[in-house]
C-alpha positions as CSV (number, residue, x, y, z in Angstrom):
1,M,-58.2,66.3,5.4
2,S,-60.8,64.1,4.8
3,G,-60.4,62.1,7.9
4,R,-59.2,58.7,8.7
5,W,-59.5,56.1,6.1
6,R,-59.8,52.2,6.2
7,V,-56.4,51.1,4.8
8,V,-55.3,47.8,3.7
9,F,-51.6,47.9,3.1
10,M,-50.1,45.6,0.8
11,G,-46.2,45.1,0.8
12,T,-43.3,43.0,1.4
13,P,-39.5,44.3,1.2
14,E,-37.8,46.8,3.7
15,F,-38.9,49.6,0.8
16,S,-42.4,49.2,2.0
17,V,-42.1,49.6,5.6
18,P,-41.5,53.6,5.9
19,A,-44.8,53.7,3.8
20,L,-46.4,51.4,6.4
21,E,-45.4,53.4,9.5
22,A,-46.2,56.7,7.7
23,I,-50.2,55.4,7.0
24,H,-50.3,53.7,10.4
25,A,-49.6,57.1,12.0
26,A,-52.5,59.1,9.8
27,H,-55.0,56.3,9.2
28,D,-56.3,53.0,10.4
29,V,-54.5,50.0,8.7
30,I,-57.1,47.5,9.0
31,C,-55.2,44.5,7.7
32,V,-51.6,44.2,6.3
33,Y,-50.9,41.7,3.3
34,T,-47.5,40.6,2.5
35,Q,-45.5,37.4,1.0
36,P,-45.6,34.2,3.3
37,P,-42.5,33.6,5.3
38,R,-39.6,31.8,3.5
39,P,-36.9,29.7,4.8
40,A,-33.7,31.9,4.7
41,G,-30.1,31.9,6.4
42,R,-28.0,28.8,7.2
43,G,-30.5,27.0,9.3
44,K,-33.4,27.6,6.6
45,Q,-35.6,29.1,9.1
46,A,-38.7,30.8,8.1
47,R,-38.4,34.4,8.1
48,L,-40.9,37.0,8.4
49,T,-40.8,39.6,5.5
50,P,-39.7,43.2,6.6
51,V,-43.3,44.4,6.4
52,H,-44.8,41.3,8.5
53,A,-42.2,42.0,11.3
54,R,-42.8,45.8,11.5
55,A,-46.9,45.1,11.1
56,A,-46.7,42.5,13.9
57,A,-44.8,44.8,16.1
58,L,-47.5,47.7,15.8
59,G,-50.2,45.1,16.5
60,L,-51.6,44.9,13.1
61,E,-53.6,41.9,11.4
62,V,-51.3,40.3,9.0
63,R,-52.4,37.9,6.3
64,H,-49.8,36.4,3.7
65,P,-51.7,34.2,1.1
66,V,-49.6,32.7,-1.6
67,S,-52.4,33.9,-4.1
68,L,-55.4,36.2,-4.6
69,K,-56.9,34.3,-7.4
70,G,-59.2,32.1,-5.6
71,A,-62.7,33.2,-4.8
72,E,-62.3,32.4,-1.3
73,A,-59.2,34.9,-0.8
74,Q,-60.9,37.6,-2.9
75,A,-64.2,37.1,-0.4
76,E,-61.9,37.6,2.6
77,F,-60.4,40.8,1.1
78,A,-63.7,42.2,0.2
79,S,-65.0,41.6,3.4
80,L,-62.4,43.8,5.2
81,Q,-64.3,46.8,3.6
82,A,-61.7,49.1,2.9
83,D,-61.8,52.6,1.8
84,V,-58.5,52.3,-0.2
85,A,-55.8,49.9,-0.4
86,V,-52.1,50.8,-0.7
87,V,-49.7,48.6,-2.5
88,V,-45.9,48.8,-2.2
89,A,-43.6,46.0,-3.7
90,Y,-46.0,43.4,-2.7
91,G,-45.2,40.7,-5.3
92,L,-48.5,39.1,-6.2
93,I,-50.7,40.2,-9.0
94,L,-54.1,41.5,-7.7
95,P,-56.8,40.2,-10.0
96,Q,-59.7,42.7,-11.0
97,P,-62.0,41.6,-8.2
98,V,-59.2,42.9,-5.6
99,L,-58.7,45.8,-7.5
100,D,-62.2,46.9,-7.5
101,A,-63.1,45.9,-3.7
102,P,-62.1,49.1,-1.8
103,R,-64.2,52.2,-2.1
104,Y,-61.5,54.4,-3.7
105,G,-59.8,51.3,-5.6
106,C,-56.1,50.2,-5.0
107,L,-53.2,52.8,-5.1
108,N,-49.7,51.9,-5.7
109,I,-46.2,53.5,-4.6
110,H,-44.0,53.2,-7.7
111,A,-40.3,54.2,-7.8
112,S,-39.8,55.6,-11.0
113,L,-41.3,58.7,-13.1
114,L,-43.9,56.5,-15.0
115,P,-43.9,55.7,-17.9
116,R,-40.2,55.4,-17.6
117,W,-39.2,52.1,-16.1
118,R,-42.2,50.2,-15.3
119,G,-41.8,46.9,-13.9
120,A,-39.8,45.2,-11.1
121,A,-36.5,47.1,-10.8
122,P,-36.8,50.6,-11.7
123,I,-34.3,51.9,-9.1
124,Q,-31.4,49.7,-10.5
125,R,-32.2,50.3,-14.1
126,A,-32.6,54.0,-13.7
127,I,-28.8,54.2,-12.1
128,M,-27.5,51.9,-14.7
129,A,-29.2,53.8,-17.7
130,G,-27.4,56.8,-16.6
131,D,-30.8,58.7,-16.0
132,A,-30.4,62.2,-14.6
133,E,-33.1,61.8,-12.2
134,T,-36.1,59.4,-11.1
135,G,-38.9,59.7,-8.4
136,I,-42.2,58.4,-7.1
137,C,-45.4,57.9,-8.4
138,I,-48.7,57.3,-6.7
139,M,-50.6,55.3,-9.2
140,Q,-54.1,54.1,-9.3
141,M,-54.0,50.3,-10.1
142,E,-55.6,48.7,-13.0
143,A,-54.9,45.3,-14.9
144,G,-52.0,46.2,-16.6
145,L,-48.1,46.3,-15.2
146,D,-47.8,49.7,-13.9
147,T,-50.0,51.4,-16.7
148,G,-52.5,53.2,-14.4
149,P,-53.1,56.9,-14.4
150,V,-51.0,59.0,-11.7
151,L,-52.5,60.9,-8.9
152,L,-49.1,62.4,-7.5
153,R,-45.6,62.5,-8.4
154,A,-42.3,63.4,-7.0
155,A,-38.8,63.6,-8.4
156,T,-35.1,63.5,-7.1
157,P,-31.9,64.1,-9.1
158,I,-29.6,60.7,-9.4
159,S,-26.1,61.8,-8.3
160,E,-22.6,59.5,-8.9
161,E,-23.0,59.3,-5.2
162,D,-26.2,57.1,-5.8
163,T,-25.7,53.4,-5.2
164,A,-29.1,51.3,-5.6
165,Q,-29.1,51.2,-1.7
166,R,-28.9,54.9,-1.2
167,L,-31.3,55.8,-3.8
168,H,-33.5,53.0,-2.4
169,D,-33.7,54.7,1.0
170,R,-34.4,58.1,-0.3
171,L,-37.2,57.0,-2.6
172,A,-38.8,54.8,0.2
173,G,-38.8,58.0,2.4
174,M,-40.3,59.9,-0.4
175,G,-42.7,57.2,-1.1
176,A,-44.0,57.6,2.5
177,A,-44.6,61.1,2.4
178,L,-46.3,61.3,-0.9
179,I,-48.8,58.6,0.0
180,V,-49.6,60.6,3.1
181,E,-50.2,63.3,0.9
182,A,-52.4,61.3,-1.6
183,L,-54.6,60.0,0.9
184,A,-54.8,63.2,2.8
185,Q,-56.7,64.6,-0.6
186,L,-58.6,61.4,-1.4
187,P,-61.2,61.8,-3.1
188,D,-60.5,65.1,-4.6
189,L,-57.4,63.8,-6.3
190,R,-57.6,63.9,-10.3
191,A,-55.7,61.4,-11.8
192,Q,-53.8,61.9,-15.0
193,A,-53.5,59.1,-17.7
194,Q,-49.7,58.1,-18.4
195,P,-48.3,59.4,-21.7
196,E,-47.7,56.7,-24.4
197,A,-44.5,57.9,-25.4
198,G,-41.3,57.2,-23.0
199,V,-42.6,54.0,-21.9
200,T,-39.7,51.5,-20.7
201,Y,-39.5,48.5,-18.7
202,A,-37.4,47.5,-15.9
203,A,-36.8,43.9,-16.2
204,K,-36.0,42.0,-12.8
205,I,-32.3,42.1,-12.4
206,D,-30.7,38.6,-13.5
207,K,-27.3,37.7,-11.8
208,S,-25.9,37.0,-15.3
209,E,-25.8,41.0,-15.5
210,A,-23.5,41.4,-12.6
211,R,-20.1,40.2,-14.0
212,V,-18.2,43.3,-14.8
213,D,-16.9,43.5,-18.5
214,W,-13.9,45.8,-18.4
215,T,-14.1,46.5,-22.1
216,R,-17.0,48.8,-21.6
217,P,-16.7,52.6,-21.3
218,A,-15.9,53.7,-17.5
219,E,-18.8,55.3,-17.1
220,D,-21.1,52.3,-17.8
221,V,-18.8,50.2,-15.6
222,A,-19.2,52.5,-12.6
223,R,-23.1,52.9,-13.3
224,Q,-23.4,48.9,-13.4
225,I,-21.3,48.7,-10.2
226,R,-23.5,51.4,-8.3
227,G,-26.9,50.2,-10.1
228,L,-26.1,46.5,-8.6
229,S,-25.2,47.6,-4.8
230,P,-25.4,46.0,-2.5
231,F,-27.7,43.1,-4.2
232,P,-26.7,41.0,-6.5
233,G,-23.5,43.0,-6.5
234,A,-21.6,43.5,-9.4
235,W,-18.1,41.4,-9.4
236,C,-15.0,40.1,-11.2
237,E,-12.4,37.8,-10.7
238,A,-9.2,38.8,-8.8
239,P,-5.7,36.7,-8.2
240,F,-7.4,35.7,-4.7
241,G,-10.9,35.0,-5.8
242,R,-14.0,36.9,-6.5
243,L,-14.2,40.4,-5.8
244,K,-17.6,42.1,-5.1
245,L,-17.5,45.5,-6.1
246,L,-19.9,48.0,-4.6
247,D,-19.0,51.4,-5.3
248,A,-17.1,53.3,-8.1
249,R,-16.4,56.5,-10.0
250,A,-15.5,56.9,-13.6
251,V,-11.9,58.7,-13.6
252,E,-9.3,59.5,-16.0
253,G,-6.8,56.8,-16.7
254,A,-5.9,54.2,-19.5
255,G,-4.5,50.7,-19.9
256,V,-5.3,47.1,-20.9
257,P,-9.2,46.7,-19.7
258,G,-9.2,45.3,-16.3
259,K,-5.7,46.4,-15.4
260,V,-5.2,47.8,-12.0
261,L,-3.6,51.0,-12.1
262,A,-2.1,53.3,-9.2
263,G,-4.5,54.8,-6.7
264,G,-7.0,52.2,-6.8
265,R,-8.3,52.7,-10.6
266,V,-9.0,50.1,-12.8
267,A,-8.7,50.7,-16.6
268,C,-11.8,50.2,-18.6
269,G,-12.4,50.1,-22.5
270,H,-12.3,54.0,-22.2
271,G,-11.2,55.8,-19.0
272,A,-10.8,54.1,-15.7
273,V,-12.9,53.6,-12.7
274,A,-12.0,54.3,-9.1
275,L,-13.3,51.4,-6.8
276,H,-14.3,53.0,-3.8
277,S,-16.0,49.8,-2.0
278,V,-15.3,46.2,-2.7
279,Q,-15.4,43.2,-0.5
280,R,-13.5,39.9,-0.5
281,A,-15.3,36.6,0.7
282,G,-15.9,36.7,4.1
283,K,-14.3,40.4,4.6
284,R,-15.9,43.7,5.4
285,A,-16.3,46.2,2.5
286,M,-13.3,48.4,2.0
287,S,-11.4,50.3,-0.7
288,L,-9.4,48.7,-3.2
289,E,-6.4,50.6,-2.0
290,E,-7.1,49.1,1.5
291,V,-7.4,45.5,-0.1
292,Q,-4.0,45.9,-1.2
293,R,-2.4,46.3,2.2
294,G,-3.5,42.9,2.9
295,V,-2.9,41.0,-0.4
296,G,-0.1,43.1,-1.7
297,D,0.4,45.5,-4.4
298,M,-1.6,44.8,-7.2
299,T,-0.6,47.4,-10.1
300,G,-0.7,45.7,-13.3
301,V,-2.8,42.9,-12.1
302,V,-5.4,42.3,-14.6
303,L,-9.1,41.8,-13.1
304,R,-11.2,39.4,-15.1
């Protein structure tokens, strides 16, 4: 190992926290950048980001500028004299002066096997597209959107057990381990340019994508449900109101699309899905069969 580096950490959501903890254990995190606190909850009280809360608990300096485009913010960043910056789902564009300020530049932990799924929602898009695997890339950042050369990568299979949340948690742990490995090998790591073939973009999930279209094949519906679980959550309309769909498997079955079949299954355009986890408004998550114990037998009901 080359020693302990002076690291600026830049991240915001829960996905970034394992990497912060791992780097803090191995190196000197001289400052943490994160998104500003924002109103949340019923009282609209300002809430710290997960990274901010964890950094404060670790006794680290935290900064949360609304932008890094200004000369003053860039000068403050440069004054840290960091060896390297690690960026994990930070949420702000880094201007070139920020990318250039650390001795070894800025490294990004990206949750896909680049160049597939550049962009905002790689975990959800990989599941929804039916990819057989995904992974983590440690990338040298440049001005383009996730276009930089890759230093290290690690793959993991995507199974039908994986919801976005389960895959998120696994990839967060993988990213934490891989960034520590990358830092241990600096400055000797050699980056490889991303191939031009195979580029796809993981657009931010829009809530309009969440309503289930039961006329689609069962495999597509099941992947949509798992890929959007738990947020924003796929949903449909039932006789008692909106039903959030959190986990499903494609199974055998036939009927009018949306029709509830025996055994907690729902017919699709081709095949059926077994709803393993659903949630009524104000209720806990449960199987469709459990829901029916409360609302009565739904066999024959058509979900919309």
